[in-house]
N, C-alpha and C positions, 0 to 999 in steps of 0.2 A: 585548346586546339593545337594541334602535336608542332614543338618545336622542329625545326630544320636542324639536321648537323652539320655542324661548320667548323670551321679555323680559322676565325677573324686573328689578324696578328698588328699590335698595338706597339708603337714606341712609348715605354709609359719611362718616363723620365726620373722616376724617381730611381728605379734602377739603371736608368741609362745605359737598356735594352729595351729589342724589341721582343715582345711577350707573347703568349696566344691567348688572348684576351675570353677570361673564364667568369661568368657576373655571381654574385652571390645567387642570384635567382631567375633563370633564365628564362622566366614567366614575368620579373619585376625587373627589369634591365634600367638601371637610373642613371641619368647623367645631369652633372650641374656645370654651367657653364658663365663666366665673371663677363655680367654685362655693361651697359657704357652707365657714365655721368653724365644727365642729361640737363648741359646746360645750355648747347649750342648744337649746333650742322653737326652730323658723323662724318670725319673725315673720312678719308681714303683707306688708311692705315685699320679704323676701327669697322670694317666693313667684312678684314681678311677673316678674322677669327667665327664672325660671324656667318659666311659662306663655308669656308673649313669644316666648322661643329655642324652647319644644316646638311651638308654631304655623312659625314658620319651617323646624324641621326638619320637619314633615308634608311643609311645601310643596318643601319642597327633593326628598324622597323620592318625593313626586307626578310632581315634574317629570320629574326625572332619575333613576326609578329606588333603591326597599331596597335593594339589595345596592351601590349605586353614590355612597351617602354616606354621614361616618363621623363621627357626631356625640358630643365625650369634653367632659365637666364634671368638674370635678375635686373631693374633698374637701381641707380643708385641717385635717389632725389632728396639727398639734405648732406650738402657738402661744401666743402666755405669759395668753391669756383664757382657753383650755384649763388651761394648767398655776394657772390661780388660783382656777380653777373645785375644781381636785383638792385647793390645798390647804384651801381653806375646805371642803370636805364628806369628805374623810380618804380615796375612795378613787382606786384606779387611774387612772391616766390615760387607758390603755387601754381599761377598763370605760367610761368614759366618752363617749369618742368611737367604742366602737364601739355603745353607747347610741343616743348623738342621733343616730351616722348612721342608724342603720335608722328615727327619729323621723322624722327628713326624709323618706327615701324613703315611707315611708309616708307621711306628709303630703303630701307630693307627688303619691303615685299617684291621692289622694282625690281633688287636683284635675285629675285624669288626666291628666298627665303621662308623657310615654311614657318609659321609662329609657333612658338615652343606651348609646350601643355601648360606651364606656370610661367607667367611673369610677373615675379614677385616686386612690389616698389619698397626701398627701406625703412620708410617711413610708415608702413602696413605693419611692421612686426619690431617692433621697438618696445613691447612688452616680453618680446623673447629674447631680446637685447640686451635686455635688464637682468631677466631671472638666468640668463647665462652669466651674467657678469657675479651677480653673486653668489653663483656656485663657485667660478673662479676666487673671489677673493677668499668663499669658506675654506676651499680648499689647500689654499698659503699659494696660490698661482698669479692673486693678482693684490693690489693693496693699492686705498686711495688716500691723495696729496695734494693738499689745496685745492680742492674741489674738483683734483681730476682719480682719475683709474688708470691703474696703468698693468698692464700684462709682466711679470716676473718670468725673464727669458731664461736665466737660467736655472727656474724650476722643471724648466724641458729639458731633458739628456740630448735628446735627437734635434734641438734644434739647428739649422742647418744644413740639414741629411740632403733635404730637396735640392739645393742650391751647388751643395758641394760645400759649405765653408764651414770654420769652425767661429764659434764668435769672438773670440781674441782676435780672428785673423780680417773679420767683420771690421771688429771697430779700428787695426791696424790701417785697413785698405779703405776708408770711409772715412769723408766727413761727418760726423753723427751730430747734430744740433743736441746738445748735452742739457735739456731745463734743470735748473740745482732743486727741484725736488728728487727730479728722479735716482731711485737707489742705482742704478747700472746704465750706461749709456744707451742701450742695446733697447732696454725695457721700451715701449710703446706703449699708446691710448689709448684706452675699450672706451671711454668716458669723458666728458670737456663740458665747461662750464657754461652758458651760454649768458647773453646778454638779453634785455630785453626786448633789444632788433632784431633778434636772432631765432632762428626756428629753434625750442626746448622742450621738452618733457620733466618728468620727475625724473629723479638718479637712482643708482642703488641704493639699497639700505644697507649701510656700515655700521656695523659697530651698534647694531638695533636703531638705528635712524639715518631715515632718510635725508640725501645729500641734495644739495638746492637742482634746480633746472637746471638743466644741460643737454647734449646732444652723441649720439654717437660719436665713438671714430670709426674710421672707413671697414677696416679690416674684421670687425667684430660683425659688420651686416651680412656678409656673406655664410659667415658658421652659422647663425642663429638662422639665414632663411635655408641655407639647406639641409639644416638639423629639421627645421620643421617639418619638411616638404620632401624630402627625400630619407630621414633616421640618422641614425648615430653613423651608419656603415654604406656606405651606397658606391659604384661603381667606377664614374666615370669623371675627374672633373680637368676643364680644360679652359685655355685663355690663351692669349700671346704670351712670349718669352717673358717681356717686360713686368709683368705679373708675377714670374716666379720669385723673386724679391726683393721688395720684404713682404708684397700680400700675402701669396700663397703662402708662405714659410710664415708668417703670422695665423693665416687660418688654420694651420695643420697644429701648430701650435697650442693656440687656445681653443680650438675642437677637441683634441687628443687629452687637455686635462681636463674640462670640461664633461668629457662622455669617454673614461679611460675603457670604458668597457666597448667602444666600437673602434673601429679600424679610419671613421671618417671616408677619405678615398683611395681607391686600390690601384687606380690606372690613373697618372698627369699625366696631359698631350696639352705642349705646345705647340705652338704655329712662331714660324719665324716674321721677324716684319719686313714691311714693303718700304722701298723706292721708287724713285723717279727718276726714268731718263740718267740712272745708275748712280742718282744721288741720294741720300737721306732727302726726305721732304721736310720742309723749315721753311716757314714764311721769310726768311731773311733772304734764301735762297728764289724767291718767287714762283716754288713749284709746291705750295701748299694749295688744294683743295679739298675741296666735297662730294663725297656722291652726290648731293644735289647737282653741284655745280657740271659734274660731267654730265648727267641726266639731262638738264637744262643744256647744254651744248649741243645734242642732238642721240647722242652716246645710249643705247639701249642697255639696258640693266642689263640683258643676257650678254651681251658683250662682254660688258666688265667680270659678268661670275666666267665668263670661258676665259678672260687671260688669266683671273685668280687660281681657277683649277689647272691650267697651263705648269702651272708650277708645285716641282711638290710644296706641302703644307711644312715641312720642316728644312725647308730651304730659306734666303730670303728671293722674297719676287717682287721685280724690277718692272714696273709700270712704264709701257711707251705707249708715245701713239702710234708706231711701226705696226707692238702688239694690239693695239682696236683696230685696224685695220684689217688686218691681216684673218683676226678674228671675226670680225662682221662680213668680210669677203665667204668664212667657213660658213658662218650660221645662214646665210643667204640659200647655200645653197642645199644646205641640211634644212632649212624650213620647207623651199619649195619637193625637195624631196619627200616629206615625211611629213609637211600641214594637212591635218585633218585627217589623216590616218589611225584607225581606231586601232592600239598598242595591243600585241598579241602575242598569248606564247612564251612570255615572259624575258628580262632582261639577258644577252648571251649571256654564256656562261665565265668570259672570259674576259668580256667588263666585272663583272660583279669580283674574280678573284684576284685581276689587281685592286680593287677599292678594299679587297678584306688583306690585303698584303700591307696591312699601315697607309692606309687611303691615300692609296697612289693613283691621283686624279690624273695625272696625264699621261700615264700606262693604260689609265680607263679612256682617254681621251686618242690616243693615239691608236687602240680597238675601235672607238667608232670612225675614225678615218678610213679604214680597212672595211667595217662595215656598212659605210655609206657606198663601197666599190661592190662591194661584191652578197650582201643579203637583201632582204625582204624589208620593206619600210617598215613591216609593222614592231619586226622583234628593233629594228634600228633605233625604233622611236622608244619603245620602253627601255632601252637600254640607255638614252638619252636623257630618258625624262629620271632614272636613279641617281643621275650626280644634277640635277635640278633643269634640265635644259629641256628646249622644246615642250614646255608645260601650256597647257592650254592657255592659262592666266598671262601666259605672256606672248599669245598670238600677235596681238597689238602693238608692232613695234613704230617705231618712228623711224622710217626707209630712207635713208638721207639717199637723194638725188630722184627719187621720185617722184614722181605729180598727181596730181590728186583727178580722177577722173570721173567722167559723168556718166548717168546709170543707165544710159542709154543703148550700152554695148557697142558705141562708134570712140574709137580715138583716135588721134592724132599726136602721134610722136613726130619732137622735134629730130630735123636730117633726115627726113624721109616727103619727096612730095604727097601733097593731098590723096593724087588718085591713088597710089599705091598704099597709104594707111587709111583706105575709106573701107576698114576689115572691122566687120561684125562680129564680136570675141562672144555674144551672149549664146551664142549656137554654137559652138565651143564648149563651152561653162554649163552649157545645160547638156549637154551630151555626156560631159565627166560626171555631171551631179546623178544622170538616173544610172549609170554605170555604178557608181558609187553605192547606189541603193540597193543595185540587183546581186552587187557584190556582198555585202551584209548578209544578205540574205542566205546566197549560196558559198560563202565562204571561200568563192573563190576571184581574189584582186587581182589576177592578172591582166585581165583588160583596163582595168583604172591603171594599175601601173606602166603598161603599155602605153596609154596616151600622156598620161604622166610627162612622163620620160618624153615624149614627140614632144608635147608643149614648152619644156625645159630647153630639149636643143634649141628649141626656136627662140629662144632669148626669154620666155616667159615667167613669171614669177608666179607662181601658182600657192593661191592663198584659201584655204579649205578651212572652211569649222564646220560644226555640225547639222548647220542650216544653209549652207551658200558658198558658191566655187567662186571665186574673185579671180581673173587673169590681168597681172598689170604687167606691162612691157619694162626690162629691166633694160641697161645701155647693152647688148648688146642682142637685140630685136633685129629676127629677121622675116621679115612678115612672106618674102616666098617659100620660106619652111611650113607655112600654115596654109598655102594651098592643095597640098592632098590630103590636109585632115577635115575641111570641109563636107 
């Protein structure tokens, strides 16, 4: 496949400027994004990087080809938070991580996120972590002390470059917990001992002797998994900006020291944090909630996604009830306009251009508003799908305020006398269905679009799937406007 010539620009945290994206190999574009620690439901803030990098994944596949992109997002399934949850609940750690991992996948799928190509679990890569730790020890970048292995931070001269701080400034400006066996306050744990009631594996070999049973530190996990799946150098590393220090800083140090012949990640991307109604989300303020909380309240996942994408990823995002209501109203109109339409002709160039400019989803959505008014539904739908909106797998909404209607084609809507409402929708639905079949054959969708527009103008929601057409009265339904269509 010939890769399209393009110029994607991304803001690189490492250089603090927007750069033209140049992959190591345009036929093997690789991206790693830090995933969740699976001990509970994903809160709303956890979902923002998933949606942000899902759009980037879609853009890369659009530009370079689906088979030429590899996207990795990990699961941390060995962690002190998981251990604490197991101790509190009395449940097995494996049961907890299996359940919460599936929760995460289900909730992110509800937001329209595609599953990455690889979703490694930390516990599957313990041997690779141990091997990396042993190399760091052999090369003088790590040392063993009282059953622990620690990374020697001052052995890596570029430490702090990503976050823009020197080691001495970090020590002076932060409270660092200093274990008595550390050589330096900033040294961090690569391996720690495990008691019998905690998960554990055979430790690294130090001085010809194997360390006792233990488990990895958090930072070494991503370095080992990224190297195993993407190699010593790859294109993009992403995550929330709360991971920039210490997690990403530590990843760079240990990866570059273990594999000095590589570059690790060339571009670093970080999304900003999330607020709720203008305040930081926290349990103490009573504004802390999970993705599942919103879904269970009847807010469609696509609405959550739309609100996220309405703000540029490098700006703080404020979740508000008003934004959710506005998003749902917009998506209702868009779905009625494009639902059931076969995407044709590729996405609109203006939408692609905004996404190529440092993933400007706000600008892309602005273009979708324009396309809704000016373009045909086929281009509109394909453009929306590039942002993960209006996808077939999201066609089933919890349409709040809509009622369940019988299959007879007869409907009675509150607020209208029964004599006025004895209208058969079956005839109109069948007419639209036949027109669409003809249009697919002739490639002329003008009659389909004309009838759909008339139905929408009458206040009907037009739901079209591959095999059926459903007409559902909305809050502004006017039956008088249907008389001319019979």
